[in-house]
Each structure stands twice: as C-alpha cells, then as structure tokens.
N, C-alpha and C positions, 0 to 999 in steps of 0.2 A: 464581598459581602459572600457569605457562608453559611452555603442549604445544608440542611440539617436532614438526615433519610427521612425521619419523621416525615419534616418540611417539604422534601420531596415526594413521598407518596399525597402529601395534604394537594400537593398541586394536579398528580397526576389525576388526583381524587376530583376532582374542579372538573380538570380538559373533559374527563369520562361523564361527567353527569353534563357539561356542557353539548358535547358532542351525541349524547342520547335527547338532551332535552325534548326532543317532538317526538322522541318514538313513542311514547305511551297512546300517541295521540294518531297514530298515523302508521297504515301496513306496506306503506310501498314500497320500504324494504327486506319484506318478509320474505323466504323463499328465493332470494337473490345471494352470490356470491355476493359479500363484502371487499374492499380494499378500504384499509384503516393504513391513512398516512400522515406519520409524527416527524415534525421537523422540529430540529434544535441547534444548539450552535453546545460545542464542549469548553470545561475550562481555559482561564490562557495558557494553565500550567503542567495542562494532561496533555500526556504523550498520544497522540496520534494511533500509530505501533501498539499502544498498549491497549487503547482504546480499542482497537478493532479485532485486538487478542479475547476482550472479554466480552464483544458484541458479541464473536463465534461462541464465547462458552455460553451466552445466555440461549444465544437460537440451539443447538444441541441441548443444552441440561435442563433447560425450561420450555420458549416457547412450542419445539416442534415438536411437545409430548404433552400440547393442550388437544383436545379433544374440537376438531373439526379446523385444525389446522393446517393448511393447504403446502404455502412455503410460504420463505421472510426473503429480501432484501434491504440490504442498506447500506448505505454511498455514501459521498462528499462532494460538493462543488468545488471549483478553482478558489472560493472566495472562502472556503472551509464549512460550510455551513451544510449539517448533516440531515440525512431523510432514515427511515424505516420503512417502509413498505409490508403490512402482512398480510394476506389474502386466507381469508376465515370460511366454511362452506355457510356460514346464517350469521344473523346480528347476534343471538342467541350465542352462540359461539366465542365469538370475540368477545361479550363482554366478562363468560364465566374466563375466559384468559386474563381478561385486566382485574378483577378483583383476585384471584390468585397472585398475579405479578405484583401487585400492593399489598398484598402480605408477605410476600417471598421475599426473608432477610439474604440471602443465596445473591441475591443479585447487588448489594450494598455495593461493593467496589466499580463496578457498572456505573450506575445512577450517582454515582460519586462525583464522578467527569463531567456528568450533564451541567452547566447551564439554566438550571431548572426555568428560571422566567423567561427564557426562548421558546421554549416549549410552545408549539402547536398541536393539535389533533383532528382529523376527518377523517369519514367513514363514508365512503360511496356503496350503492351498489351496482354493477358493472354491469357490461354486456354480453361476456362471453366468460370460458375459462382461462386464466394463464396456460401459456405455453411455451413461453420465450427462457427455456430456462439455460442454453447457453449464450442470455446477453451479458454483456460487461458495464453496460449504459440505459439509463432513463432519461428520459423527457419526461416532467408532471406541469402541467398547466391546470389553473382552476379559476375559472372565471362564474360570473354571471353573465345571464344573457340580457342584452339592453330591458327593459322596460318597453311591455307591449309588443315583442317579440312572439312571431308565431312556433309555437318552441317544437313541434310537429315538425316543420319546415326547418326548422333551425336542426335537429339529427338529421333529417336528410341531406343536407349539406354536411353537416359534420360528417357523416359516414361515404361521401363524395371525397372528402379531404384522402381517405385513405386510398380508394379506388381508384379514384384519379392523379393522385401524386405520392403519396408515403410508400406504398406498396410499392412501388416503382423505382424507390431510391435503392443503392448499393448498401449492401445490411444492417437496411431495415428485417426487424424479427416479427412486431406482432405493435399493433394498438390496440389500444380500451380504452373505451366513453364510461362515463360514469356520472351518478346524482347523488347528495346525498337528504336529506332530510329536509332542509334548505331551501331547496332548490339549486343548489350550487354547483356546476357543473366539475368533472375535471377528464382530462385528455391523459393518460400515460403513455408512450411512443417508447417501446423497447427496440435497443443496437448493436450490431455485432459489438461497437467498440465506440470511442467519443471522436474519433477522428472519421469518421464515416457518418456519425452523425452531424459533428462540422461542417462536413460538405455538403448535407443537404439545405444549410439554414439557408444561406440566402437566396439559393432556388425555390423556397417552400415561401418566403417573402413576396417571390416575381409573379407565381403562380396562381392566375384569376380565380381558381377556388379558391386557395389561402387566404384572400384579400376580401371573398365575400365571407366568407367562414368567421376571418377577425374582425370584418365592421360590424357582425350580429355580436357583439360582446360589449360589456360594459366595461369598456377601457378601464376605468380605475378600480375592476376587481380584479384584475391580471395578476396570478400569482404563478412565475417561471419558475420553476429550477431543474437544472441538468448535475446527473448525477454521474461522477463515476460506482462503481459497486465496492466493497469493501468484501477482504474473505472471500474473491473468487479466487485465491491460491488455492495449490493442492494442499491436501494434509500433512502432508513432510512440510511444508513450509510453516504451516498452523504451530507442527511440532515443535520445529524448532525455535519458533517467534515465547513460544510458550515456557521454551525450557530456559532461555535468557529470559525472560520476563521473571522468570522463578525467584531469579537474585532481588526483584524486586519486591514480592508478594511474600517470598516464602515460601510457596504449593509446594509440594513438594511431589504432585504428582507425575509432573513431566520429567521428571527423575525413570518413570516407568517409559519412556519412550528413547531410554540407552539400551542394547541390548547386554543386558548384566552376564553375558558370559564372553564377548566377543567386544569387546569398547578399545581399540587401537587411538593412540595416542600419540601426537607428533609435536606436542608444547613439549619443549623439551624440560621446564620447569616444572613437570608436573609427572608424574607417577601414571603407570597405564592400566588400563580398567576402570570401572567403578571405583575399585579403592583410592586409585591415582588422584579420584576427579572427588571423592569423600572427602578425602583428606586437605583436598585446597578451602572448601568451603567450612569446614573444622576451622583453618588458619584465622578465617576472614576478620578484619578489623569489626572491632564493635560498630554496629551498624549495619554489618554487612556490607557485599558487594552489589553494587548498582550496574545494569544495564538498561541503552537505549537504542534500540532496533531503527538505524534511518532509513536502512534498503535491508531488504530480503528479496534471493533473484533462484530460480534453479534450473539447472543441466540435467537432466535425466536423475539419477540415482545422487546427483549434488546439491546439496542446498547451500549457498552462500551469502553471507550478512555482510553490512558497512555498519558497525554496533559504535557506541561511544557506552564506556565503561568508567564505572569509578571502582578501578579494581587496583589498590594498594596505588590509589592517586589515577588522576584524571586520564584515561586512555583512551588511544584512536586505535581501534581494528576493525580486521577483516576475520571475520571468521567461516570457516568450510567445514559439511558435514556431509560423509558417507551415508545412505541407507541400503538396506537391504533387508527385503519383508517386511517394510513400513517401520523398523527400527533403525537407530546410530549405530554403527558399527567403528564409525572411524573420524577423527577431528585433526584441523590443524590450524592453527591460527597464527596473525600478525601481529604485534601490538606497539607501538610506541607513547610518548605521553603527550598528551594535547599539548599544542603549542600556540600562542597567538596569532591571528589573521597572516596571511603574507601579503607581502606589497601591495598586491590588488585588492586585499580587504576583503579577500576568501578564506573561509576556515576549511579544514579537515572535514567539515560535515556539510554544509548547506549543499543549494545547487539542487538540479533538476532529481526528480526521484522515480518521474512516472516511467511505468516502464512499456515502452511503443514496440513496433517493428517487430514481432514476437516470429510472421515471419520469414525475417531475412539474417535471425540469428545465427545462423552457419556462413552466411558473406559476409556479416560482422565481423564474423571469428575472422576469416581467411582476413580482413584488412589486418587485423589488429596482428597474428601472425607474421604478417608481413613488416608493418610497422615494427613490430620486434624482432625478427632475425635479422631485415635490411641494416636499422638506423640503431637499435639499441647493440643488439651482437657484434655488427661486423662493420657499427661504422660507414654505413653507406647512405647516401643524403640526395642523389639522386629522383629519389621517388616521394621524400619528403613531404612535397607541397599539395601531392598529390592523394597522400593518406591524411596526411592532418589538413585542416582545414584554414589557409593561412590570413584570414582574415575574420572569424573565431576560432577562438582556444581558450578554456575557461581553465585555468590554474589554479588546484587545490593546492598542492605540496605548499607548506609554510616556509619555504625560501624561495621560490620560484615567482615570478610575476607572470599575468594572463600572456597567449601570445605565441608566435615562434621569436619574435624580439627578447621576449623573457627568460625562453629555454635557453638562448644565444648567449645569451649576459650571465645568466648561472652555468653555462660550460665553460665560459672564457675567466671567470673567477674561479672556477676549479683550475684552468690550466695554470694562472698566473700564480695561483699560490699549490700548485705541486698537490695537488689534492685530484682523487680519483671517483669516477663513478661508471665499474665494469659489469656487466651482464655476463655471466660465462656460460648459462644453459638453462633454459624455460621446461618447466618441470611438467604446468597443466593449465590451457586455457579452458573457459568456463564460460560461459556466455547464458542471458536471456534476451532474446530481443536488440536493444539496442543499446543494453551493457554488457561490456566483456571484464572479466578479470583474470588476467596472468600472474601465476607466481614463481617466482625464480631467485637465483640464485648467482650471485657474483661479490665484485669486492667495491668498498664504500669508506670513504673518508681520507686520510693525508695517507698517500704512497708510502706502502704500496698497497693499502688498504685493509679494511677490519673485512673478513669474513662474513656478511649479509648474506639475508632474505627480503626478495623486493616482492609484495603485491601493489598491482598496480590495475585501478580501476577504469576503464575507459568510457567514454557514451557519444554515441556516433549519430548522425547524420544526414542521409544520403550518404551512406558510403566512405564517408569522411570523420575522424576523431575531432571532436568538439569540446570535452571536458575528460578532465583527468584528476583522479586521486589516489594516493598513495601512501603504503606503511611502509617502512623500512626497519630490519630488525637485526642486530647482532646475533649470529649462530656462532653458541661457546662454544668449546672444547670441548671433545666426547666425554673427557674424564669428569666434568660436569652434568652429563644429562642424567635425565630422571629416568627416561627409560629410554629404550634402545632401536627405536622406529626411525629415528631419523628428523630430521626437518620436514622431509615431502614424500 
C-alpha cells in the first residue's frame, strides 16, 4: 500500500491528537520534562543506511532547532523495529514542534520511508533530566500497573530496582521513569552498549526486587523494546554516507564535504581532484548511479565503506576516504561485478553488520596482520587454526565455500588449473572493533597472473577470524591511468 505524504501527516496528526486527548483536562504533565516515544517500521524496500542518514538530517535541520528541544535519539532493535525518543522542556514545546513537523515538506524523503500504519506515539512526564549522552543502547518498557495497586508503593519499589540492582550493573548509565496522561508507566534504561545490557538481563529476572517489581504490572500491557542507537558515529562517517547516498538523491550538498583544493584520487579510471569526480558524474547513464552503503567504519582519519553500487552495472566495492580538518582529501576504492551467491549460498554483501569490541580494535588488527603476513604473503600454515576459527569461518568470496575446507578446496583448484593467488605487499590495514580491512596488491588468475588489488574485510570474534568478504580488481597498465597517484 502506497502512503502519500499527505496521508502520512494525517496519520501523525491523529497520533498527536490521541497523545494529547486528555491534556486539556489534566495538568499533571505541566512543568515536567517530557519524553516523547515514537515507534514504527520502515518500508520493506527502504535502505536502513539511507534511512539513518535521513534521520540524522531531520535531527540536525529540524528537530534540534525547535524551541524547548533537549535531545533526541533514534534506534533499531534486532527485529528491525525503530524508535525515536525526543526530550522536551514542556508539553507546549512538544506540541509546537509537532505542528511545525506536520507542515514541513523538507522531511518528505524521511517520512516516505516509514511504514506509516505501524507508527505509535506516547508522551511521558519523567522524573529527572536526561544525562546519558554517551549511551549507545536503550531499553524502553511501557506498562500499566495492576488494578487496585497502591501507586505510591509501586513507585517506591520502582526506585528500589535502580538502587538495589540496575545501578550496580556494568555499563549502566541512567534509568528514567515516567507516566503519561492515562496513567501508563514507562521505564527507560540507558547502557553503554548492547552487550552490557544483554549481560544484565538474566540477573535482572532472577533478582528478588525485580520479581516484586514485575509482579505489580498488568502483564498483558507490557511492551518492551531494546534499541541500538543510530547515528552514534562520527561526523566523518555521516559525511561519507551522505556523499554516497547523494548518488540516489541528487543532493549536491555533500559535494561540499570534499576539499576543492586537494582531492587525491586513487581510482585509476578517474581524473584527479573535484574535476575528475565531476567528469564521472556527467557521464552517468540515464537514471544516474546508485549506492547502498552496507557497512561503514572509521579508523582515525580514515572512513571506509562496504558498498553495493549500480555503477555502469551492479558492483561490489570497498571505498576508503581520508579526512583533513573535516574535509575529504583522498579516496581509494576497489570494485568488481556482482556475482551469484557462492557455494555456501552467501553473497558479497550479506552477513553481520554490527560493530562490536571497539576496545579490541588494535588487538584485532594484529591478528589480521599476522594472518596476512604468515598465510597470504609467506604461505606459512602453522598458526592457521589459531588465527582463523576452524569451526566457524563464513566466506563471502563468490567462488569459495564456508570453512577452512572450502578455502582448501579453492587452493587445490587453483593448483590443479595452473592458477595463482599471490599477495606481494600489504599497503594498509584499517579497523574498527571487530572488523578489519586490508588493502594489498599481488597477482591473480592464470599463471603468471594479472596484477591486481586485493581488498579483504575480516570480522573477528574472540581473537579469531570468523568471516570474510573481498573484492579483487585488476590494476591497469600505467599508460591507461587517468591520474598519477597510483592504486595505493
């Protein structure tokens, strides 16, 4: 079912009226900080990465500029359900913002991606100011208390949940409680990250104070959501996603993120500087280029992406951007045609996207460095099963099956068919958390092999490689280069 912009705003209006239905008859929320919670799904054909970029734009260009705005968070749970939480200084401020939002056509691209019939909105007066700015994960539970419950006694138990249990858990940042006009309760618990929240779940269910707390709720009314925040990334990540997404939208604003005086291009089919970039865009086919950013990472001044392109045909790609003073000054990439799923049914794009273990970034880099040096560069297999998980190795190379057996079969095929896969030099190793990208050169194909660039993305768990994606691209002879910067 197609929802028009007008229909979307009519639906939001009905939600707004519903949320305020009793406000004219009650003063219980006046003078209180307001937590506005909106849940929804996005449409099945909507790109989560594009939606996240548009969501950030709505916050920066609209919501954050409204009177009484305090802070805003957007998140998504494991099922793909979304939440937007906005804190306001008053109900009047929230009302005024909603009225302006419903009349603002600049949010059309954002709202068109939302499956409007799934939207629900509630507002709660909360007990204290929000101060969990460093949170990356929130649990939100709404519920009614059982009929006949002493509300004052219930709130005493509610407070004791924090003092006796939640506050003592690793990664806990803040717990907020609130109530709306109809008496529905809400508890929002902010954590450093999802893993630390996960670790607290079972102990919570077993704690006596938690059992007392839960027993006073109307069990049929409980609605629980656990959301990982969107747009917690650095501004540089957001700039890269916006730049690539501009292929889809035609928005010219992200071009300003490129330094016009210094843009070093390493795609050898593209001229140097903004002029080279512009020349490619002018030669785009009818309908333009398309880009779907599947994964985005940052390592210091570098932002690197795993991207699905329609760029003179479907392409799998890795892009690397280097920043100076907030501007993109250098770009590398590796592209190859999209292929059918591999023998294990995996594509060049599917698999885990969540970034975890950021504190292990350097350790994971070392593991991958050792793997590339010993196994790929020098053919030493002594530590292979230490570096690569022997029971879980998920492979996205289009010709290779899962596991070390799949890798062994591929190497055997190469040997029997006079083919080579040689790594001669590693140029860069970039990482964020559990993901590590290597940029290498070598030879690939029928002996003696073509000169190629290897871009390999590895995912690690517990110090071992467990998943792999790659793109292999031939390096053309220098006589065909459109810039003098080299591939690496």
